[in-house]
N, C-alpha and C positions, 0 to 999 in steps of 0.2 A: 214317657210322653203322655200316656193315658191319665196318670195322676195329675199332671199339669193341666190337661184339658178339663178334667173333672173339677179341679180347684178354680179354674177360670170361670166355668159355667156357674158353679155354686157361689163364687165370689161376686160375680156381676149380678146374679139373680138376687142375692141378699142385699147388695148395695142399692140396686134399683128399687126393690120392694121397700126398703127403709127410706130411701130418698124421695120416693113418690107417695108414700103413705100420707093420706089426708090432703093431697094436692087436688085443687079444683080443676086445673088444666094440665092433665097428664101429657097431652100432645105437645104443648109448648115446653113444659119443664123437662121432658124426656131428654132433650139434647144435652143440657148441662149435667143432669144427673148421670146419664150414660157416659158422657165424656169424662167427667171427674172420677166416676167409679172405675172406668177403664184404666185411666192413668194410675189410680191408686192400686188396683188389683195387679196391674203389670209390674209396678214397683215391688209389691209384696212377693211376687213369684220369682223375682230376681231375673238374671239373664236367661233368655230362652230363644228359641228359634223364631225370630221376628218375621222371617220370610215365609213361615208355614201358613197355609190357608186355613189350617185348623184353628189358629188363634182368633182371627176375626170371626170365624163361624161360631166358635164357642162363646164369644162375647155377645153376639147377636142372639144366639139361642138362649143364653142365660137371661138377657134383658127381656126377651119375649116371654119366657117362662115366668119371670117375676111379675110382669105386667098382667099376664093372663091369670096368675094366681090371685091378683088383687081384684079380679072381677071386672077389669076395665077392658074395653074393646081394643085389641091389639092393633087392628087396622088403622086406628086413629093415631097410633104412636109409631108406625113403621118409619116414616120419614125422619122423625127425631131420633129413633134408636140407631138407624143406619148413619145419620149425620154425626151423632155423638160418638159412635164406635169408630168411624173413620177419623174424626178429629183426635180422639184419644190415642188411637194407634199411631197416627202420623206424629203427634207430639211426643210419643214414646219412642220414636225412631224407626217405625215401620215404613216400608216403601209405599208410595201412593197406590201403585197398581195392585199390590197384595192386599192392602186395606180395603180398596174398593171391590175387587173381585170376591174376596171372602165374605164381606158384609152383604153384598147384593145376593150372592148365591145362597147364603144361609137364610136370608129373609124369605126367599122363594120356597126353600125347603120347609121352613117353619110354617109359612102360610099354608102350604099343602097339608102338613101334619095337623094344623089347627083348624082346617076347613075354611080358611079365609079365601077371598077373591084373589087369586094369584095374579091376574092381570092388573088389578088395582095395586096390589103389593109391589109388582114390578115397577110401575110408574112411581109410586111413593119412594121405593128404595133407591131408584136411579136419581130422583130429585134430591133425596137425602144425602146420597154419596157425593153428588156434585156440590151441594151446599157445604158439606163437611170439608171437602177439598178447598173450596173457595175460602172458608174461614181460616184455614191454616196457610193460605197463600200458595196453594198448588196449582197445577195446570188443569183448569176446568174443561177445556176442550178435550184433552186426553182422557180426563176422568169420565166425561160423558160417553166417549167411545168405549172405554173399558167397561163401564157400568152396563151399557146397552148390550154389548157382546156377552158379558157375563150373564145377564138376565136371559138372553135368548138361548145361550148354551145350556144353562141350568134348566130352563123350561123344556128343552128338547129331552133332557134326562127324565123329566117328569111325565112325558107323553106328548104325542102329536097334537092332541086337542089343546093341551096346556100351552104348547109352543105357539100355536096359531093365535090363541087368546092373548098371550104376552106380546107377540109381534104387533097385533092390532092395537092393543092398549098403549104400547110404547109409541107407535106411529102417531096415534091420536093425542097422546098426553105429554110427550117429551119433545121439546124443540130439537130438531136435527136427527131424531131417532130414525125416522123413515129412511133418510139417506144412508145412515149407518147400516140399517137392516138390509136395504137394497144392495149394498156393497158386499154383504156377506155371501 
């Protein structure tokens, strides 16, 4: 499984770097580049555990690594990266909840590693996940709930201060998030 994860991270990183090289608007172009690279990399790796949260996490991490290597602000591309990852995974046969949970959780972990604003990343990743699900005809109400819960749960792992920041950011920045958080 480790070699699969490593090849996913490196495959998506290389594809994103090549696909976005010389692009003026990384934030907009990230969706299609990440989606197409995800579909391509998943085809190359053959049959794998599509239900494993490691797969979407590896794809998001690789995309973030590729974008940061280019010297572009990762925070501007969070929404597009998560959107493209979710679309690519669902088009490749992954379940909606696995794609959303894994992509949102890794976006927050990567944000913390890269020193980004985790609250802003949470908002952008939830919006990206919901947009991705919408693009492939999934259940956006359920996707919003899964994405918000995943962001809050991941933030708790990262620390109490991070959890509070994420809850506040999501409540203010994502429609319906406050009700979902209050219900937790």
